[in-house]
N, C-alpha and C positions, 0 to 999 in steps of 0.2 A: 356541397361538401365537395372540394376536387380530389379526384384522383391522385393517389403518390405520382404517377408519372405527369398526369399536368404540375403540377405543386415543385416538382424537379427543371419543367420545361418553362415555368414563372420566373424557374430562381435563377436563369440566366444572365450574365450581362443585358442589359439592351440593343448594344450594336449584335450582338451574336443572337440574341431572340430573334432579330428583325430576318437576319442572314438565313437562318434557319424556317421561318413563315417564307419566303423570298422563296427559298429551291424548293419546300413539299405544294407551293401553289404552281406549279408547272413541274408540266410533263417529259418534255425534253430532256432526255437522254443526258445531255451534255451538263446540263441544268444539276440532273444528278450526280454527275461523274463531280462534277463542283459541288456538291455538299459533303461526297466521299473523300475529296482530297480538301477540304476544309476540314472534318471531323479525323483523317486521319492527322494534319498537322495539329489541329488543338491538344492532340493525343500526345504527338511526342514533345507538343510544350510544356503538359502537366507531368513531364516526365519527372519534371526538377521537383515541382512539390511531391510527385505520389512516393518518391526513393528519397527522399529527406529521411528519413527512418527508417532504417532496413533490421530487420529484425531474423535471426537464425534460430530456429526451435522445431523441436520434432513430435514432444507431446503436450496434450494442456496438462498440469500437473493438477491428479485428483488424490483424496483423500482414499485410501485403503478404503473404510467401512461406505462410502459413495459407490466406488467401483463394484463393492457388493452387493448395493442396494441395487444399480442400475443392472447389473448382469442376472437378480433374480426378479426384478419387480421392470423395470427400465426398459430401454431398445439401448443393450449394446452396440448393436452396430453400428447405431448412429454415433456411439464418442469412439472406436475404431475407424470409420471413414473421417470423422473431424481431424485424428493423429493421421492418418494416412494422407491426408490433405494439407496439414503441417510439412509433414517427411517430403513431400513431392515439391510443394513451396521451395522450403529450405534449398533442396537440391536443385533446383531451374536457381533459384539465385545467383547462390554459389558460383552455377556457371555462366551464370549473365558475370558476375563479379568478374572472371577471372580473362573473360572474351575480349582480347582488344580492342576488337571491332563495335563490341557494346557502350552506348555511351552513357549504362548507366554508371558507372563506377563514378563518374566526376560529381555528378549531383547526389551524392551519398555524403548528410553530413554526420548521421549520428547512426551507428552500430553494435546491436546488441545481441549478445547471446546468451539465449533464454534456455529455458529448461529440454536440456537432451540428454538422451542413455549415452551410457559410457562407451557402449560398441561404434553407436551413429558419430560420437563426438570423435572418436579413435578414427573411424574409418572414411567420414566424410569431410569432418571439420578440420582437427587439427592438420593433416597435412600441408593443408592451403591458405590455412588462416595468414600466416605472416604474408604470402604474395598476396592475397585478397590486399592487408592492410597498405602496398606498399601502392598499392593501384587506388586507393581512395585518397587520392591528391587532396581533397576539400575536407577532410574527416575534422569536425569538432571535438567529440567524444567517444570513448568507446564503453558501454554498461556488460559488467559480468553481471549475469545475473542467474549463474548456478552455481554449483557445488564442487564441479568440479574445476582442477588445480589449473593456474594458467600454465599453459606452457612455456618454459625459461627463454624461446627464441622467440615466441611471440610477443613477450612482453620486450625482449632490447630489439625488437624491432617498432615497437610502440617507442620506445626509449628515444631509440637514433632516426625515424623518421619522423615521428609528431611529437614532437618536442613542447608541443603545447597543447596538445589532447587531454582533455580531463576525462581521467578516468572513474565511473561509477560501477560501487561491488554493492548489490543484494544478493543475501546467503543468510535465509531465514531457513531454510531446509537443511541442515548438514548432515543429516542420517550417519553421524555420527564418525566425520571425516576427519579429520587434525584442521588447527588454522594451515590456511594458504599463507606463511609470514612470505614469502618472495613478492605475491600479489600485496599484502597491507603492508609492505615496506615501500612500496613505489611513492618516486617522488612524485608522478602525477596523479594520485590518487585525489580525488576529492572529495567525493561524499562514500558512506559506508552506510547500509543495513543492514546487518545481521543479528544471530543468536551466540550468544557466549555461555559455552562449559559451564559448570559448576556442580561439585559434588559435596551436598551439605552434610553439616557434623549430625541432624537429629535435635536443634533445640526450632524453638516455634516463640516468637517470630523469626523465620529465616533471614539469621545473622554474621553468619560465622559460616567458613565452607573451605574449600579450594576454588580456584577459579583461573579460565584464562585469562580475566581482564589485566591482569598485572602484564602478561606477554603479548596481548595486543595494544598496551601503550606502549611499550617499549619499539615496536613495529611501527606505529604510526609518528612515534619520536623519532624512528629514523628517517622516516620520507617526507616528514615536515611537511605537509601539502594539504593535511585531511583541512576541512570546510565544514562538513556537513557528515554529523554522525548519531543515528539513531539506533541502537543498541536495546538488547533484550537476554536474560538470563535464562537458560534453560538445563534442568537438572538432567545429568548425565546417564543418570544411575535409571531416571523413570525405566520404565518396563524392561531393565537388564537383571536386578535382583543383586546389584554389586556380580555380576558373572564376568564381565569383560571393561569395568571401568580401567584397568588398568593398561589395558589396549590402547587408550586413546593420547597417551604425554601424558597421564595426572602424575609423574614424577615429578613434571617440569613446574607445575602450579605453586603459588605461594598461598599458606592458611593464613586466617586470619580475617577479618570483615571482608562482608564483596563489594569491593569498593577498586580504586585502583592504585589504592596503596604508595599515592605521592609521596616522595622524600627529596629531600634538599638538593639541589642539581638539576634536576628533573623540569623540562624546558617541552613544553606542549604547543603544539602549532595554534595559532587562534581560532576557534570554534565560532561561524555564524549561526549553526544549531547545532539544540541538543537537545536530545528526544531519547525518553527513555519508557518501555513498555512492557507489558508480561505481569506475572503474577506474584513474581519476586523482587520487590525494588531495590536498586543501588539501597546501598550505606553511607547516609552521609551523616558523618562527623562532624561537630564545630573542629576540632580539629584538622581534619582532613579537608575540608570547604577551605579554611584561613592555606594549609598547603596547596590545592588548586589555585584559589585566589592569586596563590604568586607565582605559580606553574604557569598560568597562561595570561594572556591580555584577553579580558572579557567584554571590552568595550564594541569589538566589532561582532557580540552576540543580536541576531535578531530573533531567531526565534530559541523560546524556551519548552517542550512538552514534557513535563512529567508524568504521561501516560492515565489509562485509564483506570489503574490501580491506585487505592488510597495512598496518599502520603501522609505518614503518621509521623512527623513529624516538620516543626516550620520550621527548623532551624536553616534550610537554602536563604529563606527569607531576608532576613535580618543581615544573612553574609554576603547576599550579593546586592541589598539595598544600593543603590548609589552609582554602583558599577557595572551596570547594563544600560548605558545610555543610549543604545539603536537599538533593543529590544522594540521589538514590534507584533511577536504574537508571543503568547502565554496559554499556555492548555495544562490543566491541574484539578487532580481529583482529590480534595482534603477532607480525611475521616471526620468525624465529632463521637470517634469511640473514646468514655472514660477509663480503660487502662492506658491508655495514651497520652492520657493529660491533655487531651485536645475537645473536650466536653464543654468549656468556659470558653464562652464568645467575649466574655470580658476583657479574656486573654489572648485568643489568636486572632481577633476583627483589627486589634490595634496593629498586631505585626507585620498582618498584609497587607494593611492601609499603609503601613509607612513603604514596603516595598513600592506599591500601584503609586504613592506620590512621587519616588524616585525615579520614574521611568518618564522622559517628557509627551511620549505620542506613540502610546499602543495602538494598534488598528483590528487585533483580532485576539478576542477574548473566550476561552471556553475554559469555563468552569463549572465542578461537579460540588455542592458544599450545600448541608444544611443550614447552615447560617447565611444563605441566600439573600433572603428577605430582610435580613438583619445590616446589610451593608452593601447593598444594590446601593441606597441613596450617593455613598461614601464611593464605588466605582462610578457613577455616574458624574456626580462631583469632579473625580481629579481625573475619568480618561471617555468622558463623554464628545468632549469636541473632538477627539481622533479616531474614534469607534469607526469601524467598518463591518466589523462581523463580531456578533455576539451571541451564543451560544453559554446557556444556562442550563441547571438543571440541580433541584433540591430535594431530595427524598423524602422531607417531613411531609406528613400528609396534613391535609389540611384544605380549603376552600380551593373553590380556582380563582386563578387571577381575574378582577374586573378589565372592564373596558379602560378605565379611568389609570391603571399602572401602567397597560404596554401602551398608552396614549403618552404617557411623562415619560416613559422611555424615552421612546420615537423623539419626542422635543428637545430632551435633554444632550441625546447622540444624534444629531440631523443628518450626517453623513451614511447613517448606518445603511449596507447592501446588503446584511441579512443576519434578522432577530430568530431566535430561538430557545425558548423556554419549554423547557418539560417539568411534572409535579409532579406529586400522588395524590388522588383525592380519596378523602374520607373511608370510601367503599368505592371500589370501581378502580379502571386501569388509567396506566400512567399518561398524560395527557403529553398533546406533543404540538404546541401553538408554530406556526412559523412562518416566515415569509421573506417574500426573497424580491428585489425593486432591481432594475437597470437602467439605465439613461437617465429620462428626465423625471422616472416615478421616484429618481432616489433622493430629487428635492422635494417631492408633493409635500402636501399637510401631513403632519401625524394622523388625523383621525382619515386622510384617505389611505396613506398606507397603512392603520392598522386594519381598513376594510378589505385589503387584499389579502390576510393572515386567515391562516384557517387550521384548524386540528386536523396533522395529516394522520394522526393515531387511528381515526373514524377508516380510511380507505388501508393505509395497514393493514387493521385486524381482517377488514373484507376481501383484500389480496392472500393474506393467509387463510383464511377460511375457503378461500375458490383455490389456492392452489391444494390445500389438504385434500377438498374432496377429491379434486382431479387423479392427485395420488392414491386415494381409496380405490375411486372409480376404477385406475390401470391394473391395483394389486386384483381388485376383484375380477377385471377380465384375465390376467393372465391367470388367476387360478380357475378360471372357469375352460378357459382353453387345455390347463393340465385335465382338468378331470375330463372333460369331452377326448381327450387325447388318452387317457386312459379306459374310456369304458370300448369296450368291441361287443360287439353285434353275435348272438348265438352261431351265427353260421362262420364267424371268422375265430374261434375260440373253436370250434369242432374242425377246421383244417390247422389250426396248429398241435391240437393232439394228436390228431392222424399224421400231420411231419414228425412229431417227435415220436410215432411209432415205429415206423418209417426209419428212422434216422435216429438213435437211442444217443448215440457218440456226438451226434453236431457235426457229423461230416459233410 
């Protein structure tokens, strides 16, 4: 087995590798100087690749419970050092981007604003970000991955200096900050992933309340540029106990079903991706789906992701059948609960089948449904010719799938790059059987591709057990260290008593 350094050396382009070997076999000072010059030239030339994407970030986001655990049982110094290095790197990068003599700015194609503390943003980033943008002459995109509102002056520079730059926004850690309407109305906003606040009315399932969805809809229609939209609903009253809800502009929200409240005259930009996540579902209704279909051109949609929470209605499928001809990726979790009238396969499977048959070429399918064994042949018949990735998860307990079923899938979907099947055993854990193929292996025979598959749940359980054992060892060592620190010898106790007697006031 080669060492990592040897693997890296052998991974160099052949012409560079030969030059390095020639230099290493010479002990002449001129040759060593030539090697140094070549290394410097390679480093200079690689700047164009190393700095294509630059990220300004001063810390790694960690949940409060993770921080508490690290401070109690882990190594908090390591955590602080990591944040310190990020802050120092960001400061140095900003200085380089502002330096007129530095060649880095011309190489930057993608600038990302990551997680930043408000004081760091105000002192280090905000005063110079506009000037930095003017120096990035080859900028292609700006990613705003923080909940701090974008300064209006920075947005003006983007709109005037970089009119073709795409703006990508990620804001899933809102921390109860209001919507940045200026940012969301930008005519250069290309993609948005964020949590939208709502205030429920106490009914179950949650279908009604007040939300920011309608405000967001108006902002996006004003910008008229959004192509990729991934949203999730988050309860603003969570952990607040209704003590501070009124401080977040809830009076501007609209009551009713938790959806966009489409109306006559609305015109929404044509989406290429629509995704939903979180435990609270977007409320689809027949009337609203019909309005949405009229308010937006669905023919451009390529990715449709209903999230990991069960879809309790089949309404989206008949409504969109025949209207998404370019769809190539579908992710959906369909419930089979009786109370939602979704437990009858004779009713639900034909609806799903009609939708799949209306799609010319689906390349990626991620499906979680108890009725997968009943509809698998239909899926392969309608989409097997185009499928590249297939991820199936059925929670119905039963016998493990045999070799013939996997080979049948690989035979009817010959261009699969990735296949994953998860299902429950009668008594035992979930089986996670998967395989990934590259290059010529994609065109291998079904039996050869099946041989390359493995049950990764075995290794995952082993890793989980090793991680748990390591954590328990850390906790044990920490407790032993605390116990030994608390123990004192009789001589030390006597010294403490003597000091207390001599100085009773602790002066």
